[in-house]
N, C-alpha and C positions, 0 to 999 in steps of 0.2 A: 340654326340659330339655336344655343342652347337655354336653358330655363337660367341660367345664370345670369345671361346677357340679356334676355329680356326684362329679369328683376332690376337690373343696371340700369336701362332704358328709363322705366318707369319711376325710379329712385330718384330720377335726374330731372325727369321731366314733371313728377307731381307738385313740384312747387309752384307751378304755373298755375294750376286750379286752388291751391291752396292760396296764393296771392291774390288771385280775383275774388275768391269767398271774402278775404281780410278787407280788401278796397270795396266792395258792395257794402260791407256791413259799416266800414268807415264813414261813406257816403251818408247812407241812411241815418246814420249817428250824426253826422252834423248837420242834415237836412231835415233832420226830424218834426223839427216844428213848421215849415212848409209842409211836410208830408202829411202831419195829423189835420191840416186844418181844409186838405184837399177833400178829394171822392172818389181816391183811387183803390186799390185792394188791401193799401196799408194801412188806412188812415183812423184805423181804431189802434188805440195805444198799447194796449195789449199782445194783439197782433202784431204790429211793428215791432216792437220789442223782444217779442220771441223770435221773431224772424232772425233780428240781427245776432242773438245767442245762437240761434241755430246755425247761423251763418259762419261766427267764430268757432265753434265748438266743432262742426265740420271741416274744416279748415286746421285746425290743431289733429286732428283725428286722421286728414289724409296725411298731414306729415309726419306725421310718429307710428301709425299702424304700420304692420308689414305689409308687404309690396302687392300679396294681392288682394287681401281687405281693403287697402287705402285706394286701390284699382276701384272695383265696387262699390263701395261706396263714393268716390269721383262721380263715377257713372252713374249711379242712381240719383245723388243731387243735380246735377247737371242736366240730365234726362227729367227730372219734378219741375226744376227752374225753368225750361225750354218750354215744358207745358203750360205754366203759370203766365209766362211771358207772351206766348201764341194766344192763349185766351184772352188774354189783358189787350193784345193787339185787336184783334178781332171781335173782341167786346166792345169794344172803345173805352177802355178804362186806361190807366197810366197804371201800371206794376210798380212804379217807383224801383226799380230791381237796383240803381244804383242811385239811388235819392231822387232829384229830378235834375240830374245832370245828363241820362241819355233818355234817348225815348225808346218803347217796348220793341221796335225793330231792331235797336241795337243790341238790344239785351238778348233778342232771338239769333244774333249773329256770335254774339259773345260764348251763349250756350252749345249752338252749332260747332263753332271752333272749339271748345273743349271737349264736345263728345267726339269728333275728330281725334284730337290730341289722345284723348285715354283709348281711341280703338287702335291707333298708330303704334301705341307702346304699351301697350296689353302686357303683363307679365306671364 
C-alpha cells in the first residue's frame, strides 16, 4: 500500500475521533451544572472549562492538520483520555468524560475503539 493511499484512509477516518471529541465537549457543556456539584474529576470549574476547550481545540486540529500530524495528535489525545478514564474507573470516581451520560467503563470502550481506529488507519 502506498503512502498516498494510507493518507487517504486517515483523511477519511479522522472525522470520527474529531466528532467524538466535539460530542464529549458538548455533553460536558450541557451537563456542566451537574458535573460541577459532583465529586468527579471535573468538579472544578477551571478544570472543566479547560477540558472542554481542549477537546474542541483538539477536534479542530485533528480535522485540519496534515494527515501524519493529525494522526499523531489523535493517538496521543485518546491515549491520555484512556488513562484518565481507566484511573477514574479503578479509583472509584466518575470521569464525566461524556458529561454524566456514560459511565467510565463506556468511556474506556470508546477510547480503546478510537485507538484501534488510529492504528488501523495510520498514514
